[in-house]
N, C-alpha and C positions, 0 to 999 in steps of 0.2 A: 292759337290754331294748332298747336303741337299735337292735340288729341286726334286730329284728322290726318290719316295717312294718305300720302299722295297716291292717286290712281284709284282708290277705293271709292265706290259710290255710296253716299249717305243720303237717307231720306229725311228731309227737314222741312220746316214751314217757312215760307217766304211771306213777309208782309211788305206791301207797297203802300202808296198813298191812300188807296181805298179798298184793298183786297187782301185776303189771306189765301194762299194756295200751297200745296206740297210740291217740292221739287227735289230731284235727285242731283246732288252736287258732287263734284270731284275737285280736290285740291291740286293745284299746280303752282309750286312756289308759294308766293304770298297772295295768290288769287283763288277764288272759289268759283268754279265754272258750272253753268247750268243752262238748260234750254227751256224756253217758254213758247207754247203754241199761242195762236191768236186768241185774245180774250182780254178780260179786265186788267189782269196783272201786266200783260205785255203793253197794253195801251198806257197804263200808269207809268211804266218805265220809260216809254218813248217821250212822254211829256214831263216826267219828273224822275230823273235817273238815280234814285236812291232806294235802298231796301234793307231789311233786317232779316237775317237767317236765324231761325230759332230751333234749338235742339229739344226734341220731345220724345218720350218713350210711350206716349199715349196714342196708340194705334187708332182708336176711335176718333180722336181729334184730327189725325192725318186724313182718315177716310172721309169724315164729314166735310172737311175743307175741300177735298177733291171733288165731292159731289155737290158742293154749294148748299149743304144742309146747315141749319143754325148751329153755331158753336158758342159755348159759354166761356168766354175769356175776358179778361180785363186789360185795358190798354193804358200805357203811360208814354210820355214823350221820350223819344230816343235821345241819347246823350250827345251824339255828334252830327246827326243829320236831321233835316226838317220833316220827319214823319213820326208816326206812333209805332210802338213795339208792344208785344204781348208781355204783360207784367208777370214776373216770376219765372220765366223760362230763360235758360242760358241762351245767349244771343251774340251774333256778330253783325255789327252795323257797317254799312259801307256805301260807296259810290258805285254805280253800275255802268260799265261800258258794254255796248252791245253792237251786233251786226245783224241786219235783217237778211234772211235768205229763204229760199224755197227748198223743201225736201219732198221726197216721194217714197212711200212704202206701200204695204199691202192695202192700206186704207185710202190710198190716193195721194194727191199733192196737198201740201199745207205750207203756209207761211209761218216761220218761226223766228224768234230772237235768240241768237247765240249770245249768252250773257256771261259777264265776268265781274264778280264783286270784288272790289279793292277795299279791304277792311280799313275802317277809320276808328273803330272802338270795339273792344271785346269785353263781354260780360259772361265769361265762362268760369264758373266756380265748381269745385268738386261736389258732385251729387252722387248718391248711392241709391240706385233703384234696382229692383229685380230685373233680370233680362226679359226681353220679349219671348213669349212662348212660341212654339211652332204653330199653334192655333192662330196666334196673332198675325203671323206672317201670311197665313192663308186668307185672313180677313182683309189684310192690306192688298193682296193680289186680287181678291174679288172686287174690291173697289176700283182698282186700276183697270181691270178687264171691263167693268161696267162703263167707265168713261169711254173706252174704245168701242164698246158695243153701241153706245149712243151715236158715235160718229159713223159706224158701219150701217146702222139702220137708217140714219138720215140720208146717207148717200145710196141707199137701196142696194148695198153690197150683201146680198143674202148669204152667200157662202161664208164670208168672213164673219157675219153676224151669228150664224149657226155655230161656227167654230168657237167664237168668244163666249157664247151662251154655254156651250159644253164645258169650257174652262171654268166658268163661274159655278156651274153645277158641281163639277168635280171638286173645286175649292171648298164649296159649301159642305159637301159630304165629308171631306177630310177635316174641315174645321169642327164639325159636330163630333166626329170620331175622336178628335184630340181633346175634347172637353170644352170647346168654345161655347159660351152661353150668351153672347151679346145679341140683343134684339136687332142690332144693325145688320147682322148677317141675314136675318129674315127679311128686312127691308130691301137689302140688295137683291135677294132672290125675287122678291115681288117686283122691283123695278126692272129686273132683267126679263121676267115673263111679260110684263107690260110693254117693254120696248119691242119685243118680238111680235106681240099681238097687234100693236098699233102700227108697226112698220114691217109687215110680213115680207 
């Protein structure tokens, strides 16, 4: 875990008993902390408190997992806990301790799990990949804003939905300007337009 600096937020993939989702983690001592909103991963952890955090530089994999789009990954048994992990990615396995609580922000109230992974096995080996480009960061932000846009439109929060749509459009414009070529960017814009159209 030495590669993770304390206090810095890292975007990684979490696998639970039946789901994959991106989470932002921070290291504090020998624990990795993250927050999960209500959903499949949170339900998994409440019933089966184990998880694997995977390090990836594949932004499309992170975005697809965030949007519940199909991902092409292969699984294998974890070494120290009774769940599967993604084959070939550096990973940290562990037991997850959690506290349920309610938070409130501009999108309203939500139930969350404040989670802390206590590592039981690390499979982090030196890998050399090119750094993520600035375009890739805009693609990631577009995906994150889209998940929030869905929440805003479902709760009929028009002002917040319009603000999030504007952020997605601006991210898309900059993504293209910086040479981004992924079809996923086009899909995100299509999803954003559809979200506003069906939930004005």
